[in-house]
C-alpha positions in Angstrom: 323.1 130.8 89.6 325.8 131.5 92.2 325.9 127.8 92.7 326.3 127.2 89.0 329.2 129.6 88.7 331.0 128.1 91.6 330.5 124.7 90.1 332.1 125.8 86.9 335.2 126.9 88.8 335.4 123.5 90.2 336.1 122.3 86.7 339.9 123.2 87.0 340.3 120.7 89.8 339.6 117.8 87.4 342.1 117.0 84.7 339.6 114.9 82.9 337.4 117.9 82.6 340.1 120.1 81.4 341.0 117.4 78.6 337.4 117.0 77.7 336.8 120.7 77.5 339.9 121.2 75.3 338.6 118.5 72.9 335.1 119.9 72.8 336.4 123.4 72.2 338.8 122.2 69.5 335.9 120.5 67.8 333.8 123.7 67.9 336.8 125.7 66.6 337.4 123.1 63.9 333.6 123.3 62.9 333.7 127.2 62.7 336.9 127.0 60.5 335.1 124.4 58.3 332.1 126.6 57.6 334.3 129.6 57.0 336.9 127.6 54.7 334.3 125.6 52.8 330.9 127.2 52.7 328.0 124.8 52.8 326.9 125.3 49.2 330.4 124.6 47.9 330.7 121.5 50.1 327.6 120.0 48.7 328.7 120.8 45.2 332.0 119.1 45.9 330.4 116.2 47.4 328.0 115.6 44.4 331.2 114.7 42.4 330.4 116.3 39.1 333.2 115.9 36.5 334.1 119.6 36.5 334.7 119.4 40.2 336.5 116.1 40.6 338.6 115.9 37.3 341.7 116.9 39.3 341.4 114.1 41.9 342.7 110.6 41.5 340.5 107.6 42.2 340.9 105.8 45.6 344.0 107.8 46.3 345.6 107.4 49.8 346.1 110.5 52.0 349.6 112.1 51.8 350.5 111.3 55.4 350.8 107.6 54.3 354.2 108.6 52.9 355.4 109.6 56.2 355.5 106.0 57.4 356.7 104.4 54.0 360.2 104.0 53.0 359.2 103.3 49.4 357.1 106.6 48.8 353.9 106.6 46.7 353.6 109.1 43.8 352.0 112.4 44.7 349.3 114.0 42.8 350.3 117.0 40.8 348.4 120.0 39.4 350.2 122.8 37.5 349.2 125.5 35.2 351.6 126.8 32.4 353.1 130.1 33.3 352.1 129.9 36.9 354.9 127.4 38.0 358.6 127.7 37.5 358.6 124.1 36.4 356.0 124.7 33.7 357.0 127.5 31.4 355.2 129.2 28.6 357.0 131.2 25.8 354.9 132.8 23.0 356.3 134.2 19.8 354.4 135.8 16.8 354.4 134.0 13.5 355.0 135.8 10.3 352.0 134.4 8.7 349.8 135.3 11.6 349.0 133.8 14.9 351.6 132.6 17.5 354.0 130.0 18.1 353.8 128.9 21.8 356.0 126.5 23.6 355.2 124.9 26.9 357.9 123.0 28.8 357.3 121.0 31.9 360.3 119.4 33.8 359.6 117.3 36.7 361.6 114.6 38.7 360.2 111.2 39.1 361.9 108.9 41.7 359.0 106.6 42.7 359.0 102.8 42.4 355.3 102.8 41.5 353.5 104.3 38.5 350.9 107.1 38.7 347.3 106.6 37.7 347.4 108.9 34.7 348.4 112.2 33.1 346.0 114.8 31.9 346.3 117.9 29.8 343.5 120.4 29.8 343.8 122.8 27.0 341.8 126.2 26.7 342.2 128.4 23.8 340.5 131.3 22.1 340.0 131.5 18.3 337.4 132.6 15.7 337.5 129.9 13.0 340.9 128.2 12.8 341.5 126.1 15.8 345.1 125.7 17.2 347.3 122.8 16.7 349.5 121.2 19.3 352.4 118.6 19.2 353.6 116.8 22.3 356.8 115.0 23.1 358.4 113.6 26.3 362.2 113.5 26.9 362.9 110.6 29.3 366.0 110.5 31.8 367.6 107.9 29.5 367.5 110.3 26.6 364.7 108.9 24.7 362.5 111.5 22.9 358.9 109.9 22.8 356.4 111.4 20.6 353.1 111.7 22.5 350.5 113.2 20.0 349.8 115.7 17.3 346.2 117.0 17.6 344.0 120.0 16.8 342.3 121.4 20.0 339.0 123.1 20.5 338.4 125.9 22.9 338.2 123.5 25.9 339.7 120.1 25.4 341.4 117.5 27.5 343.9 114.9 26.6 344.2 111.7 28.6 347.3 109.7 28.0 345.7 106.5 29.1 342.9 106.8 26.6 345.0 107.5 23.5 345.1 104.2 21.6 347.5 105.7 19.1 350.0 106.4 21.9 349.6 102.9 23.3 350.4 101.4 19.9 353.3 103.6 19.5 354.7 102.6 23.0 354.2 98.9 22.1 356.5 99.4 19.1 359.1 101.3 21.1 359.2 98.5 23.7 359.8 95.9 20.9 357.0 93.4 21.6 357.2 93.6 25.4 353.8 95.3 25.6 353.2 97.7 28.4 349.9 97.2 30.2 349.2 100.8 30.6 350.4 104.1 28.9 352.1 105.2 32.2 354.1 102.0 32.3 355.2 102.5 28.6 356.1 106.2 29.1 358.0 105.9 32.5 359.7 102.6 32.0 363.2 102.0 30.5 362.9 100.9 26.8 363.8 97.2 26.4 363.5 96.5 30.1 362.1 93.1 30.9 360.5 93.0 33.5 359.7 96.7 33.2 361.9 99.0 35.2 360.9 102.7 36.0 363.3 105.0 34.5 364.0 107.4 37.4 365.3 111.0 36.9 364.2 114.1 35.2 361.6 114.2 32.5 360.9 116.9 30.1 357.4 117.3 28.5 357.4 119.8 25.6 354.2 121.1 24.0 354.5 123.0 20.8 351.2 125.0 20.1 350.5 126.9 16.9 347.7 129.4 16.5 346.6 130.8 13.1 344.7 134.0 14.0 345.8 137.2 15.4 344.9 137.4 19.2 344.5 133.6 19.5 346.1 132.0 22.5 346.4 128.6 24.2 346.8 127.7 27.9 347.6 124.4 29.4 347.0 122.7 32.9 348.8 119.5 33.6 347.5 117.1 36.2 349.1 113.8 37.3 346.9 111.5 39.2 349.2 109.9 41.8 348.6 107.3 44.4 348.3 109.8 47.2 346.2 113.0 47.4 345.5 115.5 50.1 345.5 114.9 53.8 342.4 112.7 53.7 342.6 110.9 50.4 339.9 110.3 48.0 337.1 107.7 47.4 335.8 105.7 44.5 334.1 108.7 43.0 337.2 110.9 43.2 335.8 112.9 45.9 338.2 114.5 48.2 337.4 113.0 51.6 338.5 116.4 53.2 335.0 117.7 52.5 333.3 114.9 54.5 336.0 114.8 57.2 335.7 118.6 57.9 332.0 119.0 57.3 331.3 115.8 59.4 332.3 117.8 62.5 329.7 120.7 62.3 327.0 118.4 61.2 327.8 115.8 64.0 327.9 118.7 66.7 324.6 120.2 65.3 322.8 116.9 65.4 324.1 115.9 68.8 323.8 119.2 70.6 320.3 119.9 69.0 319.0 116.6 69.9 320.5 116.5 73.5 319.6 120.1 74.2 316.1 119.9 72.6 315.2 116.6 74.4 316.7 117.9 77.8 314.7 121.2 77.8 311.4 119.8 76.6 311.7 116.8 79.1 312.6 119.3 81.9 309.5 121.4 81.1 307.2 118.4 80.9 308.5 117.1 84.2 308.2 120.4 86.0 304.6 121.1 84.7 303.5 117.5 85.6 305.0 117.8 89.1 303.6 121.2 89.8 300.0 120.6 88.7 300.0 116.9 89.7 296.7 115.0 89.4 295.6 113.4 86.1 298.2 115.5 84.2 301.1 114.1 86.2 299.6 110.4 85.9 299.2 110.9 82.2 302.9 112.0 81.7 304.1 109.2 83.8 302.1 106.6 81.8 303.3 108.0 78.6 306.8 108.0 79.9 306.5 104.4 80.7 305.2 103.4 77.4 307.9 105.4 75.6 310.5 103.6 77.7 309.8 100.4 76.1 309.6 101.7 72.5 312.5 100.6 70.3 313.2 104.1 69.2 316.2 103.1 66.9 313.9 100.7 65.1 311.4 103.4 64.7 314.0 105.7 63.2 315.1 102.9 60.8 311.3 102.7 59.7 311.2 106.5 59.3 314.4 106.5 57.2 313.2 103.5 55.1 309.6 104.5 54.5 309.3 108.2 54.8 312.4 110.4 54.6 316.2 110.2 55.0 316.7 113.9 55.7 318.9 114.5 58.6 316.6 117.0 59.9 313.5 114.8 59.8 315.5 112.1 61.7 316.5 114.9 64.2 312.9 115.9 64.7 311.9 112.4 65.3 314.8 111.7 67.7 313.6 114.8 69.8 310.0 113.6 69.8 310.9 110.0 70.9 313.1 111.3 73.7 310.8 113.9 75.0 309.3 111.3 77.4 312.5 109.6 78.5 313.4 108.0 81.7 314.9 111.1 83.0 311.4 112.5 83.6 311.0 110.2 86.5 314.3 111.2 88.2 313.6 114.8 87.5 310.2 114.5 89.0 311.7 113.3 92.3 313.8 116.4 92.3 310.8 118.7 91.5 308.8 117.1 94.2 311.4 118.2 96.9 311.6 121.6 95.3 307.8 121.9 95.2 307.8 121.7 99.1 310.5 124.2 99.6 309.7 127.4 101.7 310.6 129.9 99.1 308.0 128.2 96.8 305.4 128.7 99.6 306.6 132.3 99.8 306.2 132.9 96.1 302.7 131.5 96.2 301.9 133.8 99.2 302.8 137.0 97.3 300.7 135.9 94.3 303.3 134.4 91.8 301.5 132.8 88.9 301.9 129.1 88.0 304.1 129.8 85.0 306.4 132.1 87.0 306.7 129.4 89.7 307.7 126.7 87.3 310.0 128.9 85.2 311.6 131.1 87.8 311.7 129.0 90.9 311.5 125.3 90.1 313.5 124.8 86.7 316.5 126.9 87.7 317.1 124.6 90.6 317.2 121.5 88.3 319.3 123.0 85.6 322.8 122.3 87.1 321.7 118.7 87.9 320.8 118.1 84.1 323.9 119.6 82.6 326.1 116.5 83.0 323.4 114.3 81.5 323.0 116.7 78.5 326.8 116.8 77.9 327.0 113.0 78.2 324.1 112.5 75.8 325.7 114.4 73.0 328.0 111.5 71.7 325.1 109.1 71.8 323.2 111.2 69.4 326.2 111.6 67.3 326.8 107.9 67.1 323.1 107.4 66.4 323.4 109.7 63.2 326.5 107.7 62.2 324.7 104.3 62.8 321.8 105.3 60.6 324.2 106.6 58.0 326.2 103.2 58.2 322.9 101.3 57.6 322.3 103.4 54.4 319.6 105.6 56.0 321.7 108.7 56.3 320.9 111.8 54.3 322.6 111.1 50.8 323.1 114.9 50.1 325.1 115.7 53.2 328.7 114.6 53.8 328.9 113.1 57.2 331.3 110.6 58.9 328.8 107.8 59.0 328.1 108.3 55.2 331.8 108.0 54.6 332.1 104.7 56.6 329.0 103.4 54.7 330.6 104.3 51.3 333.8 102.5 52.2 331.9 99.4 53.4 329.8 99.3 50.3 332.6 99.2 47.9 334.8 96.9 50.1 337.6 99.5 51.0 338.7 97.2 53.9 339.5 94.4 51.4 341.3 96.7 49.0 343.8 98.0 51.7 342.1 101.4 51.9 341.9 101.4 55.7 342.3 105.3 55.7 338.8 105.4 54.3 337.2 103.8 57.5 339.8 104.8 60.0 339.7 108.5 59.6 335.9 109.0 60.2 336.0 106.4 62.9 338.9 108.1 64.8 337.0 111.5 64.6 333.9 109.8 65.9 335.8 108.3 68.8 337.5 111.6 69.6 334.1 113.3 69.7 332.6 110.7 72.0 335.7 110.7 74.2 335.8 114.5 74.6 332.1 114.8 75.6 332.4 111.7 77.8 335.3 113.0 79.8 333.6 116.3 80.3 330.2 114.8 81.1 331.7 112.5 83.8 333.6 115.4 85.4 330.6 117.6 85.4 328.5 114.9 87.1 331.1 114.7 89.9 331.0 118.6 90.2 327.1 118.9 90.2 326.3 115.6 92.1 327.1 116.1 95.8 327.3 112.4 96.4 330.1 112.0 93.9 332.3 115.0 94.9 334.3 113.1 97.4 334.9 110.1 95.2 
């Protein structure tokens, strides 16, 4: 153990080991933050993309950092609730005949050269029998006062500008035959402009709500689906890719570390037991190893995912089983043969140590420092294995992973639609993970392998 401690002190001598350790520790810190910030059950619920979860998200929106590199900024998504934002005010006054007259005013500046995807209004109200009535108008920077709609609302109701055919007809008349292709184009363009020119400046949306019962009230949430959303963007199902980007880290580390650690420990015990007892047991282990070395285990995993189960934990278990008898058994056997002939092993046998004690207390500890570099270096290979299976459509469909995101992007043709972020973000995180573990593993190999220390 002293040698192991001394070896870890040598890490400071290798800049690559320090960089790799920083990356690995950052991944662990990011994973713990993810599990605290977005609990697993919430992440799964968000990833299933029910309408109650994703209604605030635009479809195929780019991440907000895209605007950092654009001179012509893309419209940002907005979500405001009346009375909770200074730009969205709510004023309520009682009516003489009962109920309340409520005015909502939302002022916003629009200086983009592109149109948003849509506007949404989500109304919530409480009443007994007489439902409230609302009237909506939009004052443009050019001074045009456009009537949006007059509707009665239920206790939970949404109003989508793009789905209101009456609004589309009204906008067509206002533009005098130059029919806008969308409601957003009709509302945010200068009247009479041909081709359409966005009317930049300050807009004022006014909502007049009338309730007819004592204690009845109305609340409004306004959502603008822009062209950019969040730090990671959204996909074709309106899912915030933040969920997959963040939860991809703990899932990748859990899969990679469990597979690497499980395979290494089991392989080490099998090799030690075979070497110590020798005879037919050692021969059997060597023959199984040689057969296992020629098995195409990636193809076997594809078959398991296709015909049995795509559960990530099933694939993990199969991965560990297929790597129990890996080629490292032969290299470890050569080391154990040397350890077996050591004088302290003979001393242990002389004072009556059991076979189990000799294997676990005297043989295996001598080999642990030598397998650590290989264990660390194996982690990214298992991470990429899980991502590769997901990319082939064999990943666990219920779990948000980096490979699953790349597969979804490939399936809908994101690369042909200019949504490169959808592929680049998980790919970069995969590369960073592999780079960090590879740097650390190569440095540890130099530290623990005496033949490489002077190189």
